[in-house]
Backbone as a ProteinNet text record, in pm:
[ID]
protein_1_A
[PRIMARY]
MTIPAEPQRIVSLAPSITEILFALNLGDQVAGVTEFCNYPPEATEKPKVGGFSDVNMEKLLEAQPDLVIAASIHIAQVVPELEKRGLPVLVVDAHDFPGVLESIRLVGKVAGAEKAAEALTAQMQERADQVAQAVAGRPRPRVYWELDPTFWTVGPGSFVQDLIERAGGENIAANAEAAWVQLSAEAIIAADPEVIFLADHPWGESAETVKARPGWGKISAVVNGRIVELTQEQTDIVSRPGPRVVDALELIARALHPDAFQ
[TERTIARY]
12903.8	12931.8	12981.9	12902.1	12934.6	12979.9	13091.5	13176.8	13116.5	13101.9	13017.5	13162.2	13170.1	13253.2	13340.7	13315.9	13388.1	13322.2	13399	13305.1	13323.1	13233.4	13228.5	13234.2	13217.3	13223.2	13311.6	13415.5	13523.4	13524.7	13508.9	13599.4	13708.7	13789.2	13918.7	13932.4	13957.2	13994.1	14144.9	14207.8	14349.7	14448.6	14524.5	14625.9	14695.9	14768.4	14814.9	14736	14603.3	14487.4	14486.8	14471.9	14412.7	14504.8	14666.3	14753	14756.3	14748.7	14696.4	14608.1	14495.1	14390.1	14436.8	14491.8	14515.8	14641.2	14711	14818.5	14769.4	14658.3	14594.3	14474.5	14497.4	14399.5	14242.5	14282.1	14126.6	14034.9	14136.4	14086.7	13937.8	13893.1	13760.4	13670.2	13716.1	13618.8	13610.2	13714.6	13708.5	13601.9	13537.7	13404.3	13429.7	13524.4	13531.5	13704.4	13763.2	13900.4	13910.3	14021.8	14043.4	14103.8	14080.5	14127.9	14298.5	14356.4	14483.1	14567.6	14458.3	14487.2	14540.6	14653	14691.3	14796.4	14806	14892.1	14779.8	14805.1	14850.1	14763.9	14817	14694.3	14579.8	14536.9	14379.9	14332.5	14379	14287.6	14272.5	14318.4	14273.7	14126.4	14104.4	13963	13819.6	13872.9	13735.4	13709.7	13561.6	13503.2	13555.4	13560.7	13606.9	13520.4	13578	13464.6	13527.5	13609.2	13662.8	13803.2	13891.2	14015.1	14082.3	14167.4	14204.7	14157.7	14141.5	14092.8	13958.9	13919.4	13790.7	13717.2	13598.7	13534.4	13430.5	13377.8	13244.5	13165.9	13071.4	12999.4	12892.6	12831.3	12754.6	12774.5	12928.6	12943.4	13004.9	13051.4	13084.2	12952.9	12847.7	12710.2	12676.5	12689.8	12679.2	12750.2	12853.1	12925.9	12891.6	12778.5	12679.5	12814.1	12908.7	12989.9	12931.2	13011.3	12955.9	13096.6	13209.6	13310.8	13382.6	13401.4	13522.9	13607.1	13768.5	13889.9	13954.8	13943.7	13997.4	14129.2	14203.9	14314.8	14295.1	14378.3	14383.3	14327.2	14354.9	14279.6	14132.1	14087.6	13945.4	13867.8	13920.5	13899.9	13818.9	13836.6	13742.6	13602.2	13636.1	13479.3	13417.8	13520	13432.2	13386.8	13479	13443.9	13286.1	13281.8	13126.8	13049.9	13062.7	12957.6	12895.4	13014.9	12986	12931.4	12955	12893.5	12728.5	12715.4	12599.6	12495.9	12566.8	12489.3	12457.8	12560.8	12550.6	12608.3	12763.9	12855.4	12957.1	12969.1	13095.8	13247.7	13321.2	13446.8	13549	13668.2	13797.7	13898.5	13951.3	14072.3	14176.8	14288.7	14435.1	14523.3	14643.5	14696.9	14840.8	14933.6	15068.7	15192.2	15275.1	15381.7	15540.3	15488.6	15633.4	15626.4	15747.3	15751	15664.3	15680.4	15610.7	15429.9	15414.4	15288.2	15227.1	15292.2	15261	15209.3	15293.5	15289	15168.6	15111.2	15027	14860.8	14883.3	14767.2	14751	14832.1	14804.7	14745.6	14813.1	14731.3	14632.5	14534.1	14434.4	14356.8	14385.5	14301.8	14296.1	14383.6	14363	14250.2	14242.7	14164.7	14047	13990.8	13875	13799.2	13907.6	13854	13847.7	13915	13907.3	13989.9	14126.6	14254.7	14384.2	14364	14411.7	14596.4	14570.6	14681.6	14784.1	14704.6	14746.3	14823.6	14788	14827.2	14972.4	14928.7	15074.4	15199.5	15154.1	15247.8	15322.1	15249.8	15296.6	15396.2	15325.7	15383.6	15520	15506.4	15654	15742.1	15724.4	15822.4	15892.1	15770.4	15808.6	15911.5	15857.7	15985.4	16127.4	16095.3	16239.8	16347	16284.7	16336	16404.7	16330.9	16356.3	16457.2	16470.2	16577.8	16703.9	16679.8	16822.7	16857.6	16807.3	16857.7	16894.4	16872.6	16898.9	17041.8	17077.6	17157	17292.7	17230.4	17358	17410.1	17323.8	17388.3	17429.1	17406.5	17457.6	17636.1	17631.5	17741.7	17826.7	17768.6	17840	17792.2	17876.7	17891.5	17745.8	17658	17517.7	17513.9	17514.9	17535.9	17398.4	17435.5	17360.3	17280.5	17111.7	17044.3	16963.2	16915.6	16815	16748.9	16619.4	16493.5	16398	16419.4	16355.9	16189.6	16104.8	15962.1	15944.3	15978.8	15983.5	16063.1	16091.6	16143.2	16182.8	16097.8	16097.6	16154.5	16199.6	16273.7	16185.3	16063.1	15981.4	16065.3	16065.2	16120.5	16045.4	16114.8	16039.9	16104.7	16038.5	16088.4	16042.8	16046.6	16031.9	15880.3	15871.5	15714.1	15661.4	15734.8	15691.7	15752	15683.8	15698.8	15841.8	15912.4	16013.1	16116	16104.7	16208.5	16227.7	16128.7	16162.1	16245.3	16190.2	16275.2	16412.5	16455.7	16591.1	16679.1	16624.5	16713	16688.9	16564.1	16629	16699.7	16733.6	16795.5	16922.2	16984	17084.6	17168	17066.9	17096.7	17057.2	17062.3	17061.8	16992.8	16891	16801.4	16838.5	16868.9	16920.1	16825.5	16687.2	16578.6	16523	16594.6	16535.8	16490.5	16564.7	16533.4	16445.3	16352.3	16260.6	16116.7	16068.1	15951.1	15806	15796.4	15703.8	15727	15615	15669.6	15677.6	15643.1	15686.6	15697.6	15836.6	15866.6	15963.8	15995.4	16050.2	16182.9	16286.5	16398.3	16463.4	16536.4	16598.2	16705.8	16743.5	16843	16952	17019.5	17126.8	17118	17020.8	17018.6	17088.4	17029.7	17068.3	17227.6	17266.1	17381.6	17486.5	17435.1	17507.2	17505	17371	17363.7	17485.9	17514.3	17596	17564.2	17433.4	17390.3	17489	17498.4	17604.4	17542.1	17367	17303.3	17175.9	17119.8	17010.5	16908.9	16787.9	16705.9	16597.8	16560.7	16468.3	16359.5	16265	16126.3	16039.6	16105.5	16016.4	16088.2	16166.9	16211.7	16130.2	16010.7	15882.9	15833.4	15837.5	15810.5	15889.4	16020.3	16132.3	16252.4	16254.9	16385	16491.1	16627.4	16715	16832.3	16948.7	17097.3	17129.2	17100.5	17133.9	17111.5	16967.1	16911.8	16961.7	16991.5	17030.6	17163.2	17268.4	17418.3	17415.5	17308.1	17280.5	17246.4	17180.3	17170.9	17276.2	17243	17379.6	17396.9	17523.8	17569	17576.9	17495.4	17505.5	17626	17689.2	17788.7	17891.2	17907.8	17987.1	17939.4	17830.7	17750.9	17800.3	17846.4	17898	17829.5	17738.4	17617	17603.3	17652.7	17652.4	17802.8	17880.5	18077.2	18061.2	18033.4	18047.4	17948.5	17835.5	17740.4	17668	17639.2	17520.8	17398.4	17294.2	17174.9	17100.1	16984.6	16913.4	16776.1	16764.7	16653.6	16571.7	16454	16330	16233.6	16197.1	16096.4	15950.9	15832.3	15720.7	15677.4	15730.6	15670.7	15770.9	15866.6	15989.2	15910.4	15851.4	15795.7	15670.1	15595.7	15467.9	15504	15588.5	15605.4	15650.4	15757.5	15815.6	15721.1	15576.8	15477.3	15402.7	15355.3	15262.3	15269.8	15202.6	15208.8	15188.3	15221.2	15150.4	15224.8	15238.6	15313.4	15478.7	15435.8	15569.7	15659.4	15633.5	15724.6	15871.2	15871.3	15989.1	16072.8	16007.6	16093.1	16126.6	16069.8	16100.4	16237.2	16259.8	16350	16461.5	16466.4	16561.3	16648.3	16519.3	16577.2	16669	16595.8	16695.2	16836.2	16841.2	16941.7	17049.1	17031.7	17102.1	17200.6	17084.9	17158.6	17231.4	17197.3	17309.4	17389.8	17403.3	17507.1	17505.5	17557	17580.1	17674	17802.4	17848.4	17818.4	17724.4	17674.2	17570.7	17544.7	17468.3	17500.9	17651	17738.3	17667.7
-14766.1	-14924.1	-14886.3	-14947	-14921.4	-15077.5	-15080.1	-15190	-15191.8	-15295.4	-15307.6	-15279.6	-15230.6	-15181.2	-15280.4	-15401.1	-15510.6	-15637.9	-15648	-15780.6	-15894.7	-15959.4	-16142.2	-16209.1	-16206.7	-16319.5	-16273.1	-16281.1	-16207.9	-16331.9	-16308.9	-16381.8	-16363.8	-16402.2	-16395.5	-16462.2	-16368.7	-16422.3	-16426.1	-16454.5	-16444.7	-16514	-16609.9	-16675.1	-16543.5	-16462.7	-16365.4	-16267	-16261	-16183.3	-16267.6	-16424.2	-16492.8	-16486.8	-16498.9	-16500.4	-16407.5	-16258.5	-16163.3	-16143.2	-16237.2	-16195.5	-16324.2	-16432	-16503.5	-16429.8	-16391.7	-16292	-16244.1	-16150.4	-16068.5	-16134.9	-16232.9	-16312.6	-16309.4	-16290.1	-16294.6	-16438.5	-16551.7	-16665.5	-16675.5	-16654.8	-16713.8	-16608	-16492.5	-16408.8	-16440.8	-16558.1	-16581.1	-16704.6	-16640.9	-16787.1	-16846.8	-16800.8	-16861.1	-16781	-16885.7	-16871.3	-16957.3	-16924.8	-16993.6	-17136.7	-17212.5	-17348.4	-17334.9	-17247	-17223.5	-17181.6	-17112.1	-17100.8	-17205.1	-17233.2	-17354.5	-17306.1	-17170.1	-17118.9	-17039.1	-17009.2	-17157	-17249.3	-17390.6	-17513.1	-17480.5	-17425.6	-17387.2	-17329.8	-17258.9	-17179.8	-17285.1	-17441.7	-17509	-17598.9	-17551.7	-17635.1	-17528.8	-17415.5	-17307.6	-17334.3	-17278.9	-17309.3	-17278.4	-17336.3	-17326.9	-17215.4	-17081.6	-17030.9	-17007.4	-17131.8	-17128.9	-17107.4	-17091.5	-17050.3	-16933.1	-16882.3	-16754	-16660.5	-16651	-16580.7	-16623.3	-16745.3	-16798.5	-16833.9	-16731.2	-16736.4	-16779.8	-16885.5	-16951.4	-16865.6	-16802.9	-16703.3	-16777.3	-16853.3	-16946.8	-16971.1	-17033.6	-17058	-16970.9	-16845.4	-16711.6	-16621.3	-16667.5	-16594.4	-16711	-16835.9	-16932.7	-16881.8	-16829.4	-16777.9	-16688.1	-16591.1	-16472.8	-16392.3	-16334.6	-16258.8	-16132.3	-16046.5	-15911.3	-15847.4	-15882.4	-15817.6	-15917.7	-15904.9	-15975.2	-15882.7	-15947.8	-15864.3	-15960.9	-15854.4	-15902.5	-15845.8	-15894.5	-15874.7	-15790.8	-15736.2	-15640.5	-15704.7	-15871.3	-15983.8	-15985.5	-15893.7	-15926.7	-15813.5	-15711	-15543.6	-15573	-15597.6	-15628.5	-15684.3	-15817.6	-15875.3	-15919	-15981.2	-15998.7	-15887.8	-15796.7	-15681	-15603.6	-15598	-15529	-15609.2	-15742.1	-15863.7	-15841.3	-15840.9	-15849.2	-15689.7	-15609.5	-15467.7	-15483.4	-15537.6	-15552	-15606.9	-15699.4	-15782.4	-15727.3	-15594.3	-15518.2	-15597.2	-15643.9	-15692.8	-15598	-15567.2	-15487.7	-15542.6	-15443.2	-15542.6	-15428	-15508.9	-15404.6	-15510.7	-15408.2	-15464.4	-15416.3	-15499.6	-15469.2	-15533.6	-15458.3	-15433.1	-15430.9	-15485.2	-15434.4	-15484.6	-15439.5	-15450.1	-15435.7	-15396.9	-15407.1	-15403.3	-15401.8	-15444	-15341.9	-15202	-15091	-15098.9	-15153.3	-15200.1	-15305.6	-15399.2	-15498.2	-15437.8	-15369.9	-15304.4	-15227.1	-15189.5	-15063.3	-15166.5	-15275.1	-15387	-15400.5	-15472.9	-15516.4	-15401.8	-15298.1	-15151	-15176.5	-15174.4	-15147.3	-15248.8	-15371.7	-15476.4	-15471.6	-15443.5	-15424.9	-15313.5	-15215.8	-15104.7	-15126.8	-15210.4	-15220.1	-15306.2	-15438.3	-15570.8	-15545.4	-15443.6	-15407	-15466.6	-15475.1	-15538.6	-15435.9	-15287.2	-15225.8	-15221.8	-15271.5	-15271	-15364.4	-15505.8	-15608.1	-15583.3	-15512.5	-15459.4	-15383.4	-15298.3	-15177	-15264.3	-15343.6	-15463	-15552.8	-15588.9	-15699.4	-15624.2	-15509.5	-15457.5	-15386	-15328	-15278.9	-15380.4	-15511.4	-15633.7	-15656.9	-15636	-15654.9	-15551.7	-15463.9	-15333.4	-15330.9	-15374.7	-15405.5	-15517.4	-15613.2	-15728.7	-15696.3	-15603.7	-15539.8	-15470.2	-15381.6	-15287.8	-15343.3	-15453.8	-15540.4	-15605.2	-15636.8	-15688	-15610	-15447.1	-15377.8	-15340.8	-15305.9	-15311.7	-15373.7	-15557.3	-15629	-15641.2	-15588.4	-15593.2	-15487.1	-15388.8	-15204.6	-15169.4	-15197.2	-15158.2	-15273.7	-15395.1	-15509.2	-15483.4	-15562.2	-15545.4	-15630	-15587.3	-15637.3	-15756.5	-15883.7	-16000.9	-15965.8	-16029.8	-16005.6	-16157.3	-16125.6	-16232.8	-16256.6	-16391.1	-16447.8	-16519.4	-16469.8	-16533.6	-16616.5	-16777.9	-16806.3	-16884.2	-16845.1	-16852.3	-17026	-17031.2	-17160.1	-17171.8	-17309.7	-17318.2	-17272.3	-17180.2	-17102.6	-16984.4	-16965.5	-16844.4	-16720.9	-16749.8	-16599.8	-16575.4	-16444.5	-16428.7	-16301.8	-16215.7	-16111.8	-15969.5	-15849.3	-15711.6	-15647.6	-15492.7	-15384	-15379	-15334.9	-15352.3	-15463.3	-15580.7	-15696.8	-15680.7	-15780.4	-15790.9	-15837.9	-15956.2	-16022.6	-15932	-15881.5	-15757.6	-15670.4	-15613.8	-15565.7	-15604.7	-15733.3	-15804.1	-15841.7	-15842.6	-15890.9	-15749.9	-15634.9	-15495.9	-15488.3	-15518.6	-15501.2	-15606.6	-15707	-15824.5	-15818	-15741.9	-15629.4	-15752.8	-15748.1	-15795.5	-15731.3	-15768	-15691.2	-15757.9	-15742.3	-15824	-15802	-15903.3	-15901.2	-15857.9	-15863	-15825.5	-15678.4	-15588.7	-15496.4	-15396.1	-15346.2	-15268.3	-15334.5	-15448.6	-15509	-15412.3	-15442.3	-15357.9	-15372.9	-15498.7	-15520.5	-15600.2	-15600.9	-15693	-15820.4	-15890.4	-16031.4	-16052.3	-16052.4	-16084.1	-16224.9	-16253.3	-16385.6	-16339.1	-16389.5	-16352.2	-16469.3	-16456.1	-16552.2	-16633.6	-16731.3	-16799.1	-16739	-16668.5	-16584	-16442.1	-16374.9	-16293.9	-16302.2	-16426.3	-16479	-16499.3	-16581.5	-16610.7	-16495	-16414.1	-16278.2	-16189.6	-16185.3	-16111.3	-16176.1	-16323.2	-16371.1	-16343	-16418.6	-16399.5	-16463.7	-16406.5	-16468.5	-16550.6	-16523.4	-16635	-16653.4	-16774.3	-16811.9	-16866.5	-16833.4	-16898.9	-16944.1	-17089.8	-17166.9	-17178.8	-17062.6	-17112.2	-17196.8	-17256.4	-17373	-17513.8	-17471.4	-17626	-17729.1	-17702.5	-17802.5	-17831.6	-17779.2	-17869.5	-17902.1	-17959.2	-18015.5	-17943.6	-17852.6	-17773.9	-17775.7	-17807.8	-17802.9	-17765.3	-17756.5	-17714.1	-17802.4	-17931.2	-18033.9	-18006.5	-17945.3	-17939.3	-17800	-17688.9	-17576.5	-17603.4	-17681.4	-17703.3	-17787.8	-17877.2	-17945.1	-17865.1	-17736.5	-17610.8	-17591.6	-17589.8	-17569.2	-17419.2	-17397.8	-17255.4	-17224.5	-17285	-17240.4	-17257.3	-17315.4	-17411.9	-17304.4	-17183.7	-17076.3	-16939.5	-16970.8	-16848.6	-16878.6	-16754.7	-16742.4	-16836.1	-16812.8	-16884.7	-17042.2	-17077.3	-17235	-17261.3	-17193.9	-17205.2	-17233.1	-17160.9	-17105.8	-17206	-17269.4	-17339.4	-17289.4	-17142.6	-17039.5	-17050.9	-17186.3	-17206.2	-17240.1	-17159.1	-17200.6	-17242.5	-17385.9	-17439.5	-17434.5	-17349	-17302.8	-17436.1	-17450.1	-17535.1	-17464	-17571.4	-17509.7	-17435.2	-17426.5	-17348.3	-17214.6	-17187.1	-17097.4	-17013.9	-17091.3	-16994.2	-16922.9	-17034.1	-16944.3	-16821.5	-16825.6	-16690.2	-16598.3	-16632.6	-16532.2	-16453.8	-16521.6	-16482.5	-16409.8	-16410.7	-16407.1	-16250.7	-16151.3	-16006.8	-16010.7	-16094.1	-16105.4	-16101.8	-16124.2	-16114.4	-16197.4	-16325.6	-16390.8	-16333.7	-16215.8	-16146	-16118.1	-16112.7	-16056.9	-16193.7	-16333.5	-16443.9	-16450.8	-16399.8	-16433.1	-16315.5	-16205.1	-16116.1	-16165.4	-16213.6	-16278.2	-16428.4	-16480.2	-16604.6	-16569.1	-16437.1	-16399	-16372.6	-16255.3	-16199.9	-16296.5	-16398.8	-16505.5	-16587.5	-16639	-16650.9	-16590.1	-16442.8	-16363.3	-16321.7	-16293.5	-16252.7	-16317	-16474	-16556.3	-16537.4	-16437.4	-16405	-16278.7	-16232.7	-16107	-16170.3	-16287.6	-16319.6	-16437.6	-16433.5	-16522.4	-16558
3142.3	3175.2	3320.3	3410.6	3537.6	3594	3655.8	3719.8	3860.2	3923.8	4072.5	4152.6	4253.2	4344.9	4370.1	4395.3	4472.1	4363.2	4294.2	4193.5	4234.3	4262.9	4304.9	4228.6	4071	3982.7	3861.8	3836	3735.4	3637.1	3496	3414.6	3378.2	3362.9	3275.4	3149.9	3049.6	2882.4	2875.9	2937.2	2920	3025.5	3010.7	3146.9	3212.2	3141.2	3226.9	3334.6	3278	3382.7	3482.9	3451.1	3573.9	3649.7	3630.1	3704.9	3826.7	3728.3	3802.5	3888.9	3871.4	3967.8	4088.4	4052	4156.6	4251.4	4184.9	4280.1	4375	4312.3	4434.8	4521.6	4539.5	4628.9	4599.7	4459.9	4444.5	4359.9	4359.7	4343.1	4340.8	4469.6	4544.8	4414.1	4386.6	4236.4	4168.5	4089	3971.4	3933.9	3814.1	3784.5	3639.3	3606.7	3462.3	3401.9	3334.7	3287.7	3141.6	3058	2920.7	2992.1	2840.2	2821.9	2859.9	2841.8	2856.1	2989.2	3092.8	3206.2	3286.6	3295.4	3370.3	3505.5	3554.8	3647.7	3735.2	3892.1	3954.2	3914.8	3981.4	3975.7	3961.1	4091.3	4144.3	4014.5	3928	3816.2	3717	3731	3638.7	3642.5	3788.6	3843.9	3802.4	3755.4	3712.9	3598.3	3608.6	3454.8	3372.7	3230.7	3131.6	3024.5	2975.9	2876.9	2738.1	2697.7	2604	2575.4	2457.4	2412.9	2458.1	2381.1	2421.6	2295.5	2179.8	2113.8	2030.4	2078.7	2028	2198.7	2240.7	2360.1	2328.2	2417.3	2410.8	2493.3	2417.4	2477.3	2568.6	2507.7	2593.4	2759.7	2727.2	2857.2	2944.3	2874	2947	3021.3	2967	3029.4	3132.1	3137.1	3237.9	3325.5	3306.8	3472.4	3538.6	3472.1	3544.8	3585.9	3531.5	3566.3	3582.2	3680.9	3741.4	3641.7	3646.7	3543.7	3447	3340.3	3229.2	3203.6	3219.9	3204.4	3100.8	2992.9	2863.4	2817.9	2694.7	2624.3	2520.5	2450.3	2326.7	2221.5	2233.4	2122.7	2093.4	2205	2212.5	2174.5	2162	2134.6	2020.9	1900.1	1754.1	1799.4	1821.4	1812.5	1997.8	2063.5	2206.6	2301.8	2300.6	2361.3	2323.1	2214.8	2156	2186.2	2195	2183.4	2359.4	2445.2	2574.9	2610	2551.6	2584.2	2554.9	2422.5	2381.6	2502.7	2560.7	2643.6	2794.8	2800	2926.7	3035.8	2996.6	3106.9	3102.7	3178	3244	3170.1	3090	3060.4	3096.3	3128.7	3172.6	3069.3	2983.1	2907.5	2965.8	2948.4	2986.8	2869.7	2872.3	2740.7	2774	2798.6	2849.5	2734.4	2664.8	2601.4	2671.8	2768.6	2831.3	2980.5	3067.1	3199.4	3307.8	3247.9	3303.6	3264.5	3158.5	3121.9	3215.1	3236.4	3337.1	3442.2	3539.5	3676.1	3656.6	3558.9	3534.2	3546.2	3463.1	3461.1	3584.8	3648.3	3794.3	3870.8	3894.4	3930.3	3914.6	3785.1	3763.1	3774.8	3746.7	3797	3969.1	4032.2	4192.4	4198.2	4138.9	4179.1	4155.3	4029.1	4009.1	4026.4	4130.2	4177.9	4347.3	4383.4	4536.1	4596.9	4530.7	4608.8	4551.1	4605.3	4565.3	4646.4	4740.3	4852.1	4813.2	4766.1	4750.4	4599	4522.4	4395.3	4399.5	4497	4511.2	4588.6	4701.5	4724.5	4674.9	4550.5	4475.5	4324.6	4279.1	4203.2	4265.7	4383.2	4466	4475.9	4508.2	4499.1	4383.9	4298	4115.9	4076.8	4089.3	4070.9	4152.2	4260.1	4343.9	4291.8	4216.5	4143.9	4064	3962.5	3865.5	3853.7	3944.8	4005.4	4015.3	4110.3	4113.7	3992.7	3919	3783.7	3707.5	3678.7	3623.1	3688.3	3837.2	3889.4	3831	3848.2	3817.9	3702.4	3573.6	3449.1	3414.6	3479.2	3424.2	3367.6	3272.9	3230.6	3184	3179.1	3133.7	2969.5	2890.3	2741.7	2755.9	2615.5	2567.1	2470.2	2531.5	2421.3	2313.2	2175.6	2097.9	2090.5	2087.7	2078.9	1998.7	1970.9	1900.1	1949.1	1982.4	2033.8	1928.4	1942.8	1843.4	1854.8	1802.1	1847.8	1773.3	1620	1534.3	1457.5	1410.6	1334.5	1234.6	1201.3	1049.1	1063.8	1177.9	1220.6	1235.7	1310.6	1366.1	1446.2	1519.9	1643.6	1648.2	1767	1832.5	1796.5	1742.7	1734.2	1811.2	1781.4	1862.5	1865.8	2023.8	2044.6	2124.4	2118.3	2175.9	2323.5	2388.2	2510.7	2535.7	2497.8	2515.8	2463.1	2363	2328.9	2464.5	2489.4	2642.9	2757	2758.8	2871.4	2842.1	2685.9	2649.4	2702	2655	2714.8	2843.2	2896.7	3017.6	3115.2	3071.7	3112.4	3048.6	2971.8	2958.7	2813.6	2718	2602.7	2523.1	2345.5	2257.6	2133.8	2111.4	2025.3	1885	1805.6	1639.8	1579.2	1582.2	1545.7	1622.3	1683.7	1747.8	1626.5	1543.9	1404.3	1291.6	1353	1253.9	1246	1150.6	1106	1194.9	1283.8	1341.7	1486.7	1579.4	1690.3	1693.5	1561.6	1528.4	1392	1376.1	1215.9	1206.2	1095.6	1032.3	942.8	1024.1	952.6	867.1	808.7	708.6	755	714.6	812.4	776.5	683.8	614.1	709.9	747.9	836.7	999	1038	1143.6	1140.4	1071.7	1047.9	1058.7	959.1	955.6	1079.7	1145.6	1271.3	1373.5	1357.9	1468.7	1632.8	1661.4	1776.3	1909.5	1996.5	2109	2200.1	2223.8	2280.5	2189.9	2169.4	2145.3	2265.1	2215.8	2334.8	2223	2272.1	2203	2268	2242.7	2281.7	2240.2	2129.3	2039	2091.4	2196.8	2245	2260.6	2339.4	2375.1	2283	2154.1	2014.7	1910.6	1984.7	1958.6	1896.4	1897.7	1860	1978.2	1952.1	2059.8	2019.2	2110.8	2083.8	1932.7	1960.1	1867.9	1762.2	1747.3	1593.2	1521.4	1621.2	1581.9	1492.7	1597.7	1518.2	1409.7	1377	1262.2	1137.4	1156.2	1050.5	964	822	757	752.9	816.4	803.5	943.8	1040.9	1164.1	1239.5	1210.5	1320.9	1322.7	1295.2	1294.1	1367	1425.9	1499.3	1634.8	1680.5	1805.1	1944	1925.4	2028.3	2027.1	1884.9	1863.1	1899.7	1859.3	1874.4	2080.5	2128.6	2238.3	2320.7	2287	2357.6	2441.2	2409.9	2469.8	2402	2392.5	2351.8	2463.1	2496.1	2607.6	2538.4	2611.2	2540.5	2677.3	2638.4	2719.4	2755.8	2861.2	2913.5	2859.3	2890.5	2833.9	2952.9	3079.3	3183.7	3184	3134.1	3097.4	2973.2	2875.7	2763.1	2832.8	2903.1	2940.2	3022.3	3104.5	3215.2	3107.9	3015.8	2920.3	2821.1	2787.3	2698.9	2748	2900.3	2968	3043.9	3027.2	3123.3	3203.9	3305.2	3442.1	3520.6	3620.4	3783.8	3767.8	3667.3	3665.6	3577.7	3502.2	3420.6	3482.2	3612.9	3677.9	3690	3740.5	3709.2	3544.1	3468.5	3320.4	3314.6	3364.5	3349.1	3409.2	3517.2	3581.1	3527.5	3458.2	3402.7	3290.8	3199.3	3043	3110.1	3223.5	3267.4	3309.6	3366.2	3447	3298.4	3213.7	3083.2	3017.5	3038.2	2947.3	3020.2	3128.1	3254.5	3345.5	3332.6	3484.7	3573.6	3520.9	3607.9	3719.9	3646.5	3752.7	3887	3833.8	3982	4054.3	4064.5	4107.7	4276.5
[MASK]
++++++++++++++++++++++++++++++++++++++++++++++++++++++++++++++++++++++++++++++++++++++++++++++++++++++++++++++++++++++++++++++++++++++++++++++++++++++++++++++++++++++++++++++++++++++++++++++++++++++++++++++++++++++++++++++++++++++++++++++++++++++++++++++++++++++

């Protein structure tokens, strides 16, 4: 499968990929995006080729792409379908901060934007290094990252756990058996997180609803008022392995170590 030297009609199958393309000044070459690609605002004006996991093959073919960039979720079904139709496909799959930099460089190389990719990744690395320096040697607060009210959270191998660690925190589910795990209320109370991040805040959970949970009143994060209610945009940047991941890293680090960023 050969990819054209500088593809002119690129279809992105994930919001993080769309953000990478626009950050590399390749917006004009983007011929299709998903319904969830909401950043930058210009991305919303591009033709839609379906959702994230449910790609509309008809709409995708209408975009006449000379390159489709997919994520790991597409490997099993979508990628073979595209290859069968003779379409060049690139899969990017980042699970941590270095992986995101690698994805950006790869997209830059394939799409003829190597210089832009080098500049962007150097800038991101520099900001990540500044965070590392700021939090070095400080006590690492215990963190509970809530994905939903049934206590799903992030575990080892997840993108968010990598960010928590780089931001100078310690994930209470760091030793879980999977990247996404469901904890019990008892386990969370026993782990006594010092900071709680509510990634489900856009869907109604808040510091008040957490305080009202039976037995949660004695958790350190609740006692000390260290419950972070994430906005929809903040949950986007934290969950997307794209250029704004460094914003997410800074956001988490400032919440964990406010005095390190005076």
